[in-house]
C-alpha angles and dihedrals in degrees: 000000000000112000135188107236102172134019128194121189122193131179094352119134106294093004119090129198090274121112105290100163117158106202139192095025115179139181096292116036124180125196117199131178144117123296119287097013097117107270093134091048090066090060092044090052092053091047090049091052091058095034107036092164088074090066113128111186094198093064105017101059118090106275098235090061089059093046096050097037085219129146102325116237117190122208121282116197115192120192128188114207133200102205130184093170103062092074124021114252093001133097113224128197120198145144128239119197121206109197111185091193091071133085113268091257090057103037095108129055132166142191089222118105094203114131092232090061104038097111139033092248092051092049090050091050091047092052093047092046097046102035141052112193120194123184120194112188125204099233112122095219091053095062099087093043089050090052092051091046089055091050091047093047104039118006096074090047088051092052091048092050097047100042123045093197092054090048092052093045094049092047090050089047089052091052092049090045091054090047091051092050090048092051091050091052093050093055100031094103091057091052091047090052091053091049092046091065089061091056094058089106090071094052092047085061094046095256111133105213125143128181115245124191116210125189114206107232089188094065107113126215088229091063089053094049097043094056083079095046121075133174111237129181119214119210093151086301114066104213136159114269092255090065094059128082119278092249093054091045093051096045091047092052092049094047091045089052093052091048097048094043089052094046101042106026104041091137094046126086104241121218107194118190113193118184108204097328089190092064112127092002128123114231099263091053090050090053091048092048091051089051090051090052092049091048089053097051095040092057109113089228094049116144096167126111116193131204113190133181114202150167091186120129087206092064095037090055086071091064092121095041107113091214089070129069112205127202131180121216118202135166129246114206132187142153118248137169122227126197093221096046122097089217124085089224132009126203107240112203126177136170120247121200120204131179112235111273120181088263095051092042090051092051095046092049091048091050090054095041092245105111095099096035106056107109099207097054111141100207118054140168116202117200136167103257153339096287091053088051091053092053092047091052090052092047091052099039093106092055119096090237137000135214121255113272120217133180141165129338103015109176131205141173098256109122093208094057111078110193096184087092101043095105126204140271116006091351090067098058099087091045090053090051090051090050094049091049091049100044099051140010094214116132108252139194107212126189114193119201116198134179118243093240124110092268090053093048091049091050091050092055091048092050093048091051092051100036096099090064092065099071093162093057133084101204131190120182117204118190122194114234115290114287094007133113131206092269089063089059102044098038132058117199096264093050091047092053093048092048093048089051089056093050103039132039090205092061091046090057094043098042098127092042091052093047090053091047092054092046092054097042105031094111092051100066150341123292096258095048091049091048090050089050091052091048092050094047093052096038091238114174099230115121116213095241094052092044094053092045093051093045090055092049098044103041117124099248093202092057101040118108110253111154096080091067100024091063091053094047092045092057093044103041108012103039091125093051121093104246 
């Protein structure tokens, strides 16, 4: 298989001549990012590399060059290949440059000295012989044209390959078609002379017009044949693809592409460019499509390399799957003045591609609400409940990324895992460990935070007795001091009083009374138990669950105590980070 390993894009649409190298590309490459940051332009650049005739200077040059009318720089697409087909029994690595500013005979250059690549024309032939590149855009109105293009490009070849009689008939048709065109050309002057007599009226009135017959040499026999072939989809009503919903159209085009590429181009290296394949699809279809893609790339005979842009949670959930390569595309924006521009300042925007670091991955997963849902996450904090999670998030908010945080009653689709009996709080921790061990075999670092109450102590003993069963986990259990809960650690008395005043009118009115109560009883219990006692004594309507929730949401983050836990988490998760 020949594989693209690196890609550099210069002066193309949203990409400037800065270093825009996309490295360590693999078989399945995913590009995420906000709208209008240049994700689709990556796919367009790859397609342009293999199909330079599609270059349109008016839209494909970097925009600022058009604005300033400065020295025009056309796109340069540089591709690094890892190639085990150029030389038998040997893996070759080389670059090919596609410079759209050159004459067609000079578009391609390479750093390889191989005889098959020593000229632009030979490189072009090599690429067309070894690769089949297919680009499926996301635009709704393009769907039917894409379907027809597939038919035009591949269906007839498929027929010819599968059926000897069809092959023979088509080839004979092609010969007769060429003969017919040749005969027309031989006699076209005679026909023009006859027609010319009919145009004498123009010349009599001093208008020099003559009829001219032109035969289009570019007209392909396939276009003629395929006018009588249409793709219809049958869901009780067999209709042309245009008549179906956009989701059905899009899925059909993608599946048809996979099928035809596999059937016709087994020996070719397939470059498949999918722009938001989830567009117009309901969730189950998206899941099925992702599974089809995985089935394709996991095939031992696979020669396909995919480049996919997406906003889909279904694809982004695979962020820790080693089969995928994830990249984030963002946009850099600045003001700059140009001598040749009519504007005082121009907005300079350019796309920036970054491989997923922990920090980028963390941010993307947070943006899509997936950070605490991905099942193959390698760094996890398990705590007792939602309020604990809130405090942990605040404590770690200055870090460039944070571990996933899990707590009670996580559900899944496994039939053999019954979560009706998981329990809550500290009782849920072992069940969560069992689930994590069951759902994925990824090596994990797991930090468990437990209260110092009897339930927390019981859970700690249970975990320690079971810990040897979780061979794939590196586990650290941290228990808060005996008798204390997380509120005792993050609050001091003054901060607790101020926060309670913000959340409850009763505490606002009884501030001095509550302060005195805490002062007299502080050594007799933890802050939450004492607060509950005060609530009970004064018949205040403030249930414990609501109180804890509101405390965790209204705490002054700048004043909360953090170091007690931050130190522990730093040494466990961030030991390689400069603190």
